[in-house]
SEBA-364447 format. One record per atom (N, C-alpha, C): z negated, x, y negated. Coordinates in pm, whole numbers, padded with zeros to 5 digits, always signed. Example, Ala and Ser with C-alpha at 12.3 -4.5 7.8 and 13.67 -1.06 7.14 Angstrom:
BEGIN
-00780+01319+00569;-00780+01230+00450;-00780+01320+00330;-00708+01285+00225;-00714+01367+00106;-00787+01290-00003;
***
This chain:
BEGIN
+03800-03897+00533;+03698-03926+00434;+03595-03813+00431;+03557-03771+00313;+03460-03663+00298;+03320-03716+00325;+03245-03645+00409;+03105-03678+00439;+03014-03577+00372;+02913-03627+00303;+02818-03539+00235;+02702-03506+00328;+02678-03378+00346;+02563-03333+00422;+02449-03311+00324;+02334-03376+00348;+02224-03369+00253;+02104-03294+00311;+02014-03255+00222;+01888-03197+00266;+01801-03308+00322;+01769-03299+00449;+01697-03407+00516;+01546-03386+00512;+01473-03497+00508;+01327-03492+00512;+01282-03477+00657;+01210-03370+00686;+01165-03344+00822;+01018-03381+00845;+00949-03418+00736;+00811-03464+00747;+00780-03550+00625;+00672-03627+00634;+00636-03718+00525;+00610-03642+00395;+00545-03527+00405;+00506-03452+00285;+00615-03360+00232;+00722-03344+00305;+00828-03250+00265;+00900-03300+00140;+00907-03215+00039;+00971-03251-00087;+01101-03175-00109;+01115-03059-00046;+01238-02980-00057;+01249-02889+00064;+01370-02838+00085;+01393-02744+00193;+01452-02616+00138;+01422-02506+00204;+01474-02375+00162;+01584-02333+00259;+01700-02298+00206;+01811-02252+00289;+01778-02113+00344;+01769-02102+00477;+01740-01973+00539;+01866-01902+00587;+01957-01979+00650;+02078-01917+00705;+02183-02024+00734;+02305-01999+00690;+02416-02088+00724;+02471-02043+00859;+02475-02135+00955;+02526-02105+01089;+02677-02125+01097;+02731-02196+00998;+02875-02217+00986;+02919-02172+00847;+03048-02142+00835;+03100-02103+00703;+03210-02200+00662;+03250-02193+00536;+03356-02281+00487;+03483-02259+00569;+03546-02369+00610;+03666-02361+00690;+03642-02377+00839;+03514-02365+00883;+03483-02381+01025;+03492-02528+01066;+03543-02553+01187;+03544-02689+01241;+03410-02719+01306;+03362-02841+01287;+03235-02882+01347;+03249-03020+01408;+03164-03048+01503;+03153-03181+01560;+03017-03239+01523;+03010-03370+01516;+02883-03434+01484;+02776-03386+01581;+02663-03338+01525;+02554-03287+01608;+02551-03136+01618;+02660-03068+01576;+02660-02921+01576;+02557-02870+01475;+02492-02759+01507;+02396-02700+01415;+02471-02626+01305;+02437-02658+01181;+02512-02605+01067;+02430-02507+00984;+02300-02537+00963;+02221-02456+00872;+02076-02454+00917;+02012-02338+00898;+01868-02326+00923;+01796-02344+00790;+01691-02424+00791;+01612-02445+00669;+01465-02424+00699;+01390-02399+00593;+01244-02400+00601;+01199-02525+00529;+01132-02614+00603;+01087-02739+00543;+00940-02760+00567;+00862-02763+00463;+00717-02782+00469;+00650-02659+00530;+00633-02654+00664;+00562-02538+00721;+00629-02480+00844;+00757-02510+00860;+00824-02456+00979;+00974-02449+00955;+01043-02378+01043;+01188-02366+01034;+01255-02473+01119;+01365-02530+01066;+01439-02633+01137;+01588-02606+01125;+01665-02674+01207;+01811-02664+01200;+01867-02802+01171;+01957-02812+01074;+02020-02940+01040;+02155-02950+01110;+02186-03070+01156;+02309-03093+01231;+02419-03151+01142;+02542-03130+01183;+02656-03189+01112;+02651-03341+01127;+02663-03417+01018;+02656-03563+01026;+02788-03627+01072;+02896-03547+01081;+03026-03603+01121;+03117-03492+01174;+03227-03533+01239;+03329-03437+01282;+03411-03395+01160;+03466-03275+01165;+03555-03232+01058;+03548-03083+01033;+03582-03047+00910;+03582-02907+00867;+03480-02890+00755;+03410-02778+00753;+03319-02748+00642;+03406-02718+00520;+03419-02817+00431;+03506-02802+00314;+03441-02719+00204;+03310-02741+00184;+03243-02671+00074;+03094-02658+00105;+03042-02537+00089;+02898-02513+00099;+02845-02500-00042;+02744-02579-00075;+02697-02590-00213;+02575-02504-00243;+02512-02444-00142;+02386-02373-00164;+02391-02233-00105;+02317-02145-00165;+02304-02008-00115;+02173-01993-00039;+02162-01885+00036;+02037-01854+00105;+01925-01838+00003;+01808-01893+00036;+01686-01892-00047;+01685-01999-00155;+01793-02077-00168;+01790-02189-00262;+01690-02294-00213;+01613-02349-00305;+01516-02456-00274;+01578-02588-00318;+01613-02671-00222;+01689-02793-00249;+01602-02916-00225;+01588-03004-00326;+01508-03126-00308;+01568-03216-00200;+01484-03302-00143;+01527-03395-00040;+01639-03485-00092;+01739-03510-00006;+01852-03600-00032;+01959-03542-00123;+01940-03419-00170;+02044-03355-00250;+02156-03304-00158;+02283-03304-00204;+02393-03254-00121;+02385-03104-00100;+02416-03060+00022;+02417-02916+00048;+02553-02868+00100;+02636-02961+00149;+02769-02924+00198;+02855-03049+00211;+02987-03029+00215;+03081-03139+00236;+03162-03112+00363;+03179-03217+00443;+03257-03210+00566;+03367-03314+00562;+03486-03277+00602;+03597-03372+00600;+03721-03314+00666;+03836-03377+00638;+03962-03327+00691;+04008-03208+00608;+04074-03115+00673;+04121-02996+00603;+04211-03034+00486;+04185-02976+00370;+04265-03002+00250;+04215-03116+00164;+04116-03194+00214;+04063-03304+00134;+03992-03251+00010;+03999-03329-00096;+03933-03292-00221;+03786-03331-00213;+03701-03240-00254;+03556-03267-00247;+03505-03311-00384;+03396-03386-00387;+03335-03427-00514;+03291-03306-00593;+03272-03326-00721;+03232-03216-00810;+03080-03203-00819;+03007-03284-00744;+02860-03286-00753;+02802-03155-00702;+02692-03117-00762;+02618-02998-00720;+02471-03036-00704;+02400-02973-00611;+02259-03008-00591;+02170-02953-00701;+02061-03024-00725;+01955-02968-00809;+01886-02860-00727;+01844-02755-00790;+01776-02647-00720;+01638-02627-00781;+01535-02633-00695;+01398-02619-00744;+01376-02483-00807;+01442-02380-00753;+01419-02245-00800;+01529-02195-00892;+01613-02288-00940;+01722-02246-01028;+01667-02203-01162;+01719-02096-01214;+01675-02052-01346;+01727-02146-01452;+01642-02175-01548;+01686-02260-01659;+01780-02178-01744;+01844-02243-01839;+01934-02171-01929;+01861-02053-01988;+01916-01936-01971;+01846-01815-02011;+01827-01810-02162;+01702-01807-02207;+01678-01806-02350;+01704-01669-02409;+01739-01669-02534;+01748-01542-02604;+01609-01485-02612;+01598-01355-02596;+01465-01295-02596;+01450-01199-02711;+01326-01177-02746;+01298-01084-02853;+01179-00998-02814;+01170-00880-02867;+01059-00792-02836;+00943-00820-02929;+00826-00833-02871;+00705-00852-02950;+00624-00725-02937;+00595-00662-03046;+00522-00536-03041;+00377-00558-03078;+00289-00484-03014;+00147-00491-03043;+00103-00350-03075;+00050-00327-03195;+00009-00194-03236;-00141-00179-03215;-00180-00085-03134;-00322-00057-03113;-00347+00086-03152;-00455+00111-03220;-00481+00247-03264;-00627+00283-03245;-00649+00408-03217;-00784+00462-03207;-00787+00589-03288;-00903+00651-03298;-00916+00772-03378;-00832+00885-03322;-00798+00880-03192;-00730+00992-03130;-00593+00957-03076;-00552+00830-03086;-00422+00795-03028;-00333+00734-03132;-00201+00749-03113;-00105+00691-03204;-00074+00549-03161;+00007+00479-03242;+00042+00340-03212;+00120+00332-03082;+00084+00229-03000;+00153+00206-02873;+00223+00071-02881;+00346+00066-02838;+00420-00061-02840;+00417-00125-02704;+00388-00258-02702;+00393-00337-02580;+00498-00443-02600;+00569-00480-02496;+00675-00579-02509;+00649-00701-02426;+00698-00816-02474;+00689-00941-02401;+00813-01023-02430;+00843-01120-02346;+00960-01203-02363;+00921-01340-02412;+00988-01389-02518;+00959-01519-02575;+01087-01579-02627;+01096-01712-02643;+01213-01772-02703;+01231-01720-02845;+01351-01683-02880;+01374-01622-03011;+01378-01727-03121;+01298-01706-03224;+01300-01788-03344;+01295-01693-03462;+01384-01707-03555;+01391-01615-03667;+01271-01633-03758;+01187-01529-03769;+01066-01537-03849;+01071-01444-03970;+01184-01373-03986;+01196-01279-04098;+01290-01332-04204;+01258-01301-04330;+01342-01339-04443;+01445-01229-04467;+01553-01260-04541;+01659-01160-04565;+01609-01031-04628;+01504-01041-04710;+01456-00920-04778;+01358-00841-04692;+01340-00883-04564;+01253-00809-04474;+01111-00862-04466;+01076-00952-04555;+00941-01009-04549;+00929-01101-04429;+00807-01123-04381;+00782-01206-04265;+00725-01340-04308;+00778-01447-04249;+00726-01581-04277;+00601-01603-04193;+00485-01596-04255;+00359-01613-04183;+00255-01673-04274;+00167-01752-04218;+00059-01811-04296;-00041-01702-04334;-00114-01720-04445;-00212-01618-04487;-00313-01588-04377;-00360-01689-04307;-00459-01667-04202;-00397-01589-04085;-00270-01618-04053;-00203-01545-03946;-00189-01398-03983;-00158-01371-04111;-00145-01233-04156;-00278-01159-04144;-00386-01230-04180;-00519-01168-04173;-00556-01138-04028;-00532-01234-03940;-00564-01214-03799;-00483-01099-03739;-00354-01093-03774;-00268-00987-03721;-00316-00850-03765;-00361-00842-03891;-00410-00714-03943;-00536-00671-03870;-00626-00767-03847;-00752-00736-03779;-00729-00694-03634;-00626-00750-03571;-00601-00723-03430;-00502-00608-03408;-00444-00558-03516;-00348-00449-03502;-00215-00492-03445;-00172-00615-03476;-00048-00670-03422;+00062-00661-03528;+00179-00612-03489;+00293-00596-03579;+00361-00732-03599;+00345-00789-03719;+00399-00921-03748;+00551-00927-03744;+00617-00817-03773;+00763-00821-03781;+00828-00850-03646;+00750-00835-03538;+00806-00855-03406;+00739-00968-03329;+00664-01053-03401;+00601-01169-03340;+00689-01291-03360;+00703-01374-03257;+00784-01495-03265;+00703-01607-03328;+00757-01670-03431;+00689-01781-03497;+00728-01915-03439;+00630-02003-03423;+00657-02136-03370;+00628-02245-03473;+00590-02205-03591;+00563-02303-03695;+00691-02354-03758;+00679-02434-03865;+00797-02488-03934;+00892-02377-03977;+01020-02392-03939;+01124-02296-03976;+01092-02154-03931;+01026-02142-03816;+00997-02009-03762;+00878-01940-03822;+00798-02011-03899;+00681-01951-03964;+00578-01911-03858;+00522-01792-03872;+00418-01745-03780;+00285-01807-03819;+00221-01870-03721;+00092-01935-03746;-00014-01873-03655;-00137-01921-03670;-00251-01861-03598;-00229-01856-03447;-00178-01967-03391;-00164-01972-03246;-00065-01867-03194;+00032-01828-03280;+00127-01724-03239;+00057-01589-03227;-00037-01564-03317;-00113-01439-03311;-00202-01438-03187;-00265-01552-03159;-00349-01562-03040;-00268-01544-02913;-00146-01601-02911;-00058-01583-02795;-00020-01437-02777;+00007-01370-02889;+00043-01229-02882;-00074-01147-02830;-00195-01182-02872;-00313-01111-02824;-00331-01131-02673;-00309-01256-02626;-00320-01284-02483;-00218-01206-02404;-00095-01200-02458;+00011-01125-02390;-00026-00978-02379;-00087-00926-02484;-00130-00787-02484;-00233-00763-02374;-00330-00855-02363;-00435-00840-02262;-00376-00844-02122;-00278-00934-02101;-00215-00944-01970;-00141-00816-01936;-00068-00765-02035;+00012-00645-02008;-00074-00522-01992;-00186-00516-02060;-00277-00405-02041;-00329-00407-01897;-00361-00529-01848;-00408-00540-01709;-00297-00500-01612;-00171-00524-01651;-00060-00490-01564;-00036-00340-01555;-00105-00263-01641;-00086-00118-01638;-00160-00054-01521;-00242-00133-01450;-00308-00080-01333;-00204-00036-01230;-00239+00063-01152;-00147+00116-01054;-00123+00013-00943;+00000-00038-00933;+00036-00135-00829;+00094-00059-00712;+00027-00070-00599;+00072+00002-00479;+00193-00064-00416;+00194-00198-00414;+00299-00270-00344;+00313-00411-00400;+00433-00461-00408;+00459-00599-00447;+00509-00673-00324;+00434-00775-00280;+00469-00849-00159;+00510-00990-00196;+00638-01026-00181;+00681-01162-00213;+00610-01263-00123;+00576-01378-00177;+00515-01483-00097;+00618-01541-00001;+00578-01562+00123;+00668-01621+00221;+00689-01769+00187;+00791-01829+00250;+00814-01972+00227;+00692-02053+00271;+00629-02013+00381;+00511-02085+00428;+00397-02074+00329;+00376-01952+00276;+00267-01930+00181;+00290-02010+00053;+00417-02017+00009;+00449-02094-00110;+00426-02243-00087;+00457-02289+00035;+00432-02429+00068;+00283-02460+00067;+00204-02370+00126;+00059-02388+00127;+00006-02393-00016;+00056-02304-00101;+00010-02302-00241;+00041-02435-00310;+00160-02486-00286;+00198-02613-00350;+00114-02728-00297;+00093-02733-00165;+00018-02842-00104;-00129-02840-00149;-00186-02721-00156;-00326-02711-00196;-00345-02748-00343;-00247-02710-00426;-00252-02751-00567;-00244-02902-00577;-00155-02961-00498;-00142-03107-00496;-00273-03172-00453;-00337-03116-00350;-00461-03173-00299;-00572-03166-00402;-00581-03053-00472;-00692-03033-00566;-00679-03118-00691;-00566-03179-00711;-00551-03270-00825;-00627-03400-00801;-00665-03426-00675;-00741-03546-00641;-00889-03510-00626;-00979-03601-00663;-01123-03570-00655;-01173-03566-00511;-01242-03458-00477;-01301-03443-00344;-01452-03465-00352;-01510-03512-00243;-01654-03510-00225;-01679-03456-00085;-01776-03366-00072;-01800-03301+00057;-01942-03324+00104;-01957-03367+00229;-02086-03389+00293;-02105-03283+00402;-02228-03236+00417;-02258-03127+00510;-02372-03166+00603;-02360-03129+00729;-02468-03154+00825;-02474-03040+00926;-02583-03033+00998;-02600-02936+01106;-02602-03012+01238;-02525-02965+01335;-02512-03033+01464;-02568-02946+01575;-02651-03006+01658;-02705-02935+01773;-02598-02937+01883;-02543-02822+01913;-02434-02811+02011;-02481-02763+02148;-02612-02765+02172;-02665-02713+02299;-02606-02786+02419;-02602-02918+02411;-02546-02995+02523;-02396-02971+02538;-02328-02953+02424;-02184-02926+02428;-02156-02790+02493;-02245-02693+02467;-02231-02561+02531;-02241-02575+02682;-02338-02654+02726;-02357-02674+02870;-02239-02746+02933;-02192-02851+02865;-02083-02931+02923;-01953-02850+02927;-01936-02761+02832;-01815-02677+02832;-01815-02588+02955;-01930-02535+02993;-01938-02451+03113;-01900-02532+03237;-01948-02654+03244;-01918-02740+03358;-01768-02772+03366;-01711-02806+03252;-01568-02840+03249;-01484-02719+03291;-01517-02602+03235;-01436-02483+03261;-01444-02436+03406;-01555-02467+03473;-01565-02432+03616;-01453-02499+03695;-01413-02619+03651;-01307-02693+03719;-01169-02665+03660;-01160-02669+03527;-01031-02657+03459;-00967-02521+03483;-01046-02416+03482;-00991-02281+03500;-00930-02266+03639;-00992-02328+03739;-00939-02320+03875;-00808-02396+03889;-00803-02515+03827;-00687-02604+03844;-00572-02568+03750;-00603-02540+03622;-00498-02523+03521;-00483-02380+03470;-00577-02294+03500;-00567-02156+03455;-00594-02136+03308;-00660-02230+03243;-00697-02217+03102;-00845-02246+03088;-00898-02217+02970;-01037-02249+02940;-01043-02345+02822;-01127-02445+02833;-01148-02541+02725;-01229-02472+02615;-01186-02487+02492;-01259-02429+02379;-01354-02533+02320;-01447-02486+02238;-01535-02581+02168;-01452-02671+02076;-01346-02615+02022;-01262-02694+01932;-01197-02812+02005;-01161-02791+02131;-01102-02901+02210;-01203-03015+02225;-01328-02979+02250;-01434-03080+02262;-01455-03152+02129;-01451-03074+02020;-01472-03132+01887;-01357-03226+01850;-01233-03187+01882;-01118-03272+01852;-01133-03407+01921;-01175-03405+02046;-01197-03530+02119;-01308-03613+02054;-01417-03548+02015;-01528-03619+01952;-01486-03681+01820;-01407-03606+01742;-01359-03658+01613;-01270-03779+01636;-01178-03769+01731;-01086-03880+01760;-01162-04006+01800;-01263-03990+01886;-01343-04105+01928;-01420-04164+01811;-01470-04078+01724;-01547-04125+01608;-01457-04199+01509;-01334-04155+01493;-01242-04218+01398;-01209-04363+01437;-01224-04395+01565;-01201-04534+01606;-01296-04630+01534;-01413-04580+01497;-01514-04661+01430;-01502-04654+01277;-01422-04558+01227;-01409-04538+01082;-01261-04531+01044;-01192-04643+01047;-01046-04644+01024;-01003-04594+00886;-01089-04607+00784;-01049-04562+00650;-01041-04411+00640;-01098-04340+00738;-01086-04194+00742;-00954-04154+00808;-00889-04250+00868;-00763-04227+00939;-00652-04303+00864;-00635-04265+00737;-00548-04343+00648;-00488-04254+00540;-00404-04314+00456;-00347-04244+00341;-00331-04342+00226;-00340-04291+00105;-00325-04374-00014;-00180-04371-00059;-00119-04489-00067;+00019-04503-00113;+00018-04597-00233;+00037-04538-00352;+00029-04619-00473;-00111-04675-00490;-00123-04805-00491;-00253-04871-00506;-00306-04925-00373;-00237-04894-00263;-00273-04949-00133;-00315-04840-00036;-00415-04872+00045;-00459-04781+00151;-00389-04820+00281;-00310-04727+00334;-00238-04751+00458;-00319-04692+00574;-00371-04778+00659;-00450-04733+00775;-00356-04716+00894;-00361-04597+00956;-00269-04565+01063;-00307-04634+01193;-00206-04667+01271;-00228-04730+01400;-00258-04631+01510;-00231-04502+01485;-00258-04397+01583;-00359-04299+01525;-00434-04236+01611;-00526-04130+01569;-00467-03997+01615;-00403-03928+01522;-00339-03800+01550;-00417-03689+01480;-00484-03608+01557;-00570-03505+01498;-00490-03379+01467;-00490-03339+01340;-00428-03215+01301;-00523-03099+01328;-00477-03000+01402;-00558-02883+01435;-00505-02763+01358;-00587-02711+01269;-00545-02597+01186;-00543-02470+01270;-00430-02398+01262;-00414-02273+01336;-00371-02163+01239;-00432-02047+01252;-00397-01934+01166;-00277-01859+01224;-00181-01827+01137;-00068-01743+01175;-00063-01624+01080;+00026-01530+01104;+00037-01413+01017;+00075-01453+00874;+00152-01561+00859;+00197-01602+00727;+00102-01698+00658;+00017-01765+00734;-00073-01862+00673;-00113-01969+00772;-00179-02070+00721;-00233-02176+00805;-00127-02281+00833;-00117-02323+00960;-00033-02436+00997;-00121-02541+01062;-00076-02664+01063;-00151-02774+01125;-00062-02841+01228;-00102-02833+01355;-00028-02900+01462;-00096-03034+01492;-00020-03129+01540;-00072-03264+01558;-00093-03297+01706;-00218-03325+01743;-00250-03375+01877;-00245-03527+01868;-00138-03584+01917;-00113-03728+01898;-00198-03813+01993;-00249-03922+01934;-00333-04017+02007;-00442-03946+02086;-00512-03857+02017;-00616-03776+02081;-00729-03862+02136;-00750-03979+02078;-00857-04068+02127;-00827-04122+02267;-00701-04120+02306;-00662-04171+02438;-00652-04060+02542;-00678-03936+02500;-00665-03822+02591;-00802-03767+02630;-00807-03699+02742;-00930-03633+02786;-00943-03497+02717;-01060-03440+02727;-01081-03306+02671;-00986-03207+02736;-00966-03219+02866;-00876-03128+02938;-00732-03142+02889;-00687-03264+02869;-00550-03287+02819;-00533-03229+02680;-00634-03244+02597;-00629-03186+02463;-00623-03034+02470;-00702-02976+02560;-00703-02830+02576;-00567-02778+02619;-00505-02844+02715;-00372-02802+02761;-00271-02808+02648;-00280-02913+02566;-00185-02930+02456;-00205-02827+02347;-00329-02801+02309;-00354-02704+02202;-00320-02562+02246;-00343-02531+02372;-00307-02397+02421;-00155-02378+02415;-00080-02483+02448;+00066-02476+02441;+00111-02461+02296;+00047-02533+02204;+00078-02520+02062;+00057-02376+02015;-00057-02319+02053;-00089-02184+02011;+00011-02082+02063;+00054-02100+02187;+00154-02010+02246;+00286-02019+02172;+00330-02141+02144;+00458-02159+02075;+00452-02119+01929;+00334-02131+01867;+00319-02088+01728;+00340-01938+01716;+00289-01862+01812;+00308-01717+01810;+00454-01679+01827;+00529-01764+01897;+00672-01738+01921;+00760-01802+01814;+00696-01865+01714;+00769-01936+01608;+00863-02040+01668;+00812-02113+01768;+00894-02207+01843;+00843-02350+01832;+00768-02380+01727;+00718-02516+01707;+00827-02605+01651;+00828-02730+01692;+00928-02826+01647;+00872-02911+01533;+00961-02984+01468;+00920-03066+01353;+00812-03165+01392;+00827-03228+01508;+00730-03329+01549;+00593-03269+01581;+00589-03138+01611;+00461-03072+01638;+00379-03056+01510;+00448-03044+01397;+00381-03011+01271;+00370-03131+01176;+00409-03247+01222;+00405-03365+01136;+00331-03478+01207;+00286-03573+01127;+00228-03693+01184;+00078-03691+01200;+00010-03582+01160;-00136-03581+01173;-00197-03681+01075;-00308-03742+01114;-00374-03843+01030;-00513-03799+00985;-00565-03693+01047;-00696-03636+01011;-00695-03493+01062;-00746-03398+00981;-00738-03256+01018;-00874-03198+01049;-00878-03111+01152;-00997-03034+01188;-00966-02886+01167;-01050-02819+01088;-01031-02676+01061;-01157-02602+01106;-01142-02513+01202;-01256-02445+01263;-01246-02295+01239;-01339-02241+01161;-01344-02097+01135;-01457-02030+01211;-01515-02102+01306;-01620-02045+01388;-01581-01917+01459;-01457-01910+01517;-01416-01786+01584;-01414-01664+01492;-01414-01687+01359;-01413-01576+01263;-01553-01549+01208;-01655-01604+01276;-01796-01582+01240;-01833-01641+01104;-01761-01742+01062;-01793-01813+00938;-01898-01919+00969;-02002-01926+00888;-02109-02025+00911;-02075-02161+00851;-02022-02159+00729;-01997-02284+00658;-01891-02262+00552;-01800-02357+00535;-01705-02351+00424;-01667-02492+00381;-01616-02501+00259;-01576-02629+00202;-01425-02639+00213;-01374-02733+00290;-01229-02742+00312;-01157-02817+00201;-01026-02802+00199;-00940-02876+00107;-00857-02973+00190;-00854-03099+00150;-00785-03203+00226;-00638-03170+00241;-00585-03194+00359;-00443-03172+00389;-00365-03298+00350;-00299-03298+00232;-00230-03420+00190;-00115-03455+00284;-00089-03585+00305;-00145-03700+00233;-00264-03765+00304;-00341-03687+00380;-00452-03744+00454;-00569-03780+00362;-00668-03848+00417;-00783-03897+00341;-00903-03805+00352;-00913-03731+00464;-01032-03650+00488;-00999-03532+00578;-01093-03436+00581;-01078-03317+00665;-01217-03273+00709;-01227-03220+00830;-01354-03170+00883;-01347-03019+00896;-01448-02949+00846;-01456-02803+00856;-01575-02764+00941;-01556-02666+01029;-01660-02627+01124;-01687-02478+01118;-01815-02442+01130;-01854-02302+01134;-01882-02258+01276;-01937-02138+01288;-01963-02083+01421;-02085-02149+01486;-02088-02147+01618;-02203-02195+01695;-02292-02074+01722;-02418-02086+01682;-02510-01974+01707;-02650-02025+01737;-02725-01942+01806;-02861-01979+01845;-02957-01958+01729;-03038-02062+01703;-03135-02056+01594;-03264-02125+01638;-03376-02089+01577;-03502-02159+01608;-03504-02297+01543;-03539-02398+01620;-03541-02536+01573;-03675-02599+01613;-03727-02683+01524;-03852-02751+01553;-03821-02886+01619;-03868-02905+01742;-03851-03031+01815;-03988-03071+01870;-04034-03191+01833;-04166-03239+01876;-04275-03139+01840;-04264-03087+01717;-04363-02992+01663;-04367-02859+01739;-04263-02831+01815;-04254-02704+01884;-04127-02631+01844;-04136-02501+01832;-04020-02420+01796;-03944-02382+01924;-03818-02422+01929;-03734-02391+02044;-03602-02331+01996;-03533-02265+02086;-03403-02205+02052;-03293-02302+02092;-03207-02336+01995;-03096-02428+02020;-02966-02367+01964;-02853-02411+02017;-02721-02368+01966;-02676-02471+01863;-02661-02427+01739;-02625-02522+01632;-02496-02480+01562;-02439-02574+01491;-02314-02552+01418;-02318-02631+01287;-02274-02571+01179;-02263-02640+01051;-02127-02708+01042;-02127-02830+00991;-02002-02906+00975;-01999-02966+00835;-01884-02960+00771;-01867-03022+00639;-01743-03111+00641;-01756-03228+00582;-01645-03323+00577;-01610-03352+00432;-01487-03316+00392;-01438-03346+00256;-01354-03472+00262;-01378-03564+00169;-01303-03689+00165;-01243-03710+00026;-01138-03787+00020;-01074-03823-00106;-01164-03927-00174;-01224-03887-00286;-01324-03971-00352;-01261-04094-00419;-01129-04097-00427;-01064-04219-00479;-01075-04331-00376;-01092-04294-00250;-01088-04390-00140;-01226-04409-00077;-01297-04297-00059;-01423-04299+00015;-01537-04245-00071;-01655-04298-00049;-01774-04254-00121;-01865-04173-00029;-01978-04128-00086;-02070-04046-00010;-02133-04116+00109;-02164-04245+00094;-02230-04318+00203;-02144-04324+00330;-02018-04370+00321;-01937-04371+00443;-01909-04230+00497;-01899-04132+00408;-01878-03994+00455;-02000-03948+00534;-02120-03982+00486;-02243-03948+00557;-02252-04021+00690;-02211-04148+00692;-02213-04226+00816;-02116-04168+00920;-02000-04125+00872;-01902-04064+00963;-01959-03938+01026;-02019-03851+00944;-02076-03727+00997;-02191-03756+01093;-02273-03857+01062;-02384-03892+01150;-02334-03939+01286;-02225-04019+01284;-02168-04067+01410;-02107-03953+01491;-02041-03862+01422;-01982-03745+01490;-02093-03658+01549;-02198-03640+01473;-02313-03561+01519;-02372-03623+01646;-02385-03755+01647;-02438-03825+01764;-02350-03803+01886;-02219-03807+01866;-02126-03788+01979;-02134-03646+02034;-02136-03547+01946;-02137-03408+01992;-02272-03369+02052;-02378-03432+02007;-02509-03401+02063;-02533-03475+02196;-02446-03571+02225;-02451-03644+02352;-02312-03649+02413;-02255-03532+02446;-02113-03523+02483;-02076-03582+02618;-02176-03617+02701;-02144-03667+02834;-02080-03805+02829;-02078-03868+02710;-02015-03998+02695;-01864-03985+02679;-01815-03863+02652;-01673-03843+02631;-01597-03829+02762;-01464-03852+02754;-01378-03839+02871;-01343-03692+02892;-01375-03639+03010;-01353-03497+03037;-01211-03472+03086;
***
């Protein structure tokens, strides 16, 4: 019996996978569990296993094909078996190639002759047999004023008639192509990770955000970090970062604000049973988010050990699917890059995200006296379909209280 190998979902947000490399070829024998193909799914590389014993009868996808979840990518069965005629949908497949036509734009100055610019558009016959052009009077007037050659403009009106919007489109195309005449030093294709980030951020921005900002006194956190590191460095050979302390504080705070640890599914808010903090990490290709699972049940030291291991494996491109999935709330810290404040974009399908700036010493008024304190700016963006400004402010106030009194946390 022929078994269909499909593109598998490796995370909740994954919508398609990119074929990176086939580890087997047609005609190869495989056993269930053998690695067959490398894919890029969401934000990391994975390997898919053979779902059954047999022979690779047919491979349906090429390298770099973007295949939606659950679409067939290969058939496995007994040698000589007939395979189905089905083919996968491809996200990056070119549509039926349209006939193209050249659109010319004539520009003239006192010292230069006419220059032709070309663009690609669906072909629609806009010329009559005697050579005249089918165009509205207003379109003809606009074309004359703009120096556009009507004989080479594609008409979208009735029966290919050129109308005003066609002239405006031609003008826009001209402006784009003029800008393209700038000297391009290098063309760098977007990586699979960068394309995923672009898609996810576009998806996120389609939902309304509201962002609340506060300043947190981190003086006590600075002191407690020194105390912790005096012990941790001796025992474990690592140093606890401020981000490790913040992750713990966020996790503890989320216990009191369950709607911040949730996702919207249809018309229902699904509140998660675990508090898994997503920690944003910068890589050469872009931002990834690793998940510190059940961070509220871990100590600051345990969180530090885990994040240091994540960082090490991220540099080696050795993160697993479970490392990059399952986060319920994300923390993004640009303090190490000397950023004071930024407005984050929610990591879908989460409800909120916390952004942190650098910790620096500033003059602060306490009891009518000016003193030097270590402070940090924090901004929390929430999905405004689910949360309003009041609960967002309450969440930040609670987090501020925890970080300004860090001795209550588990070290």
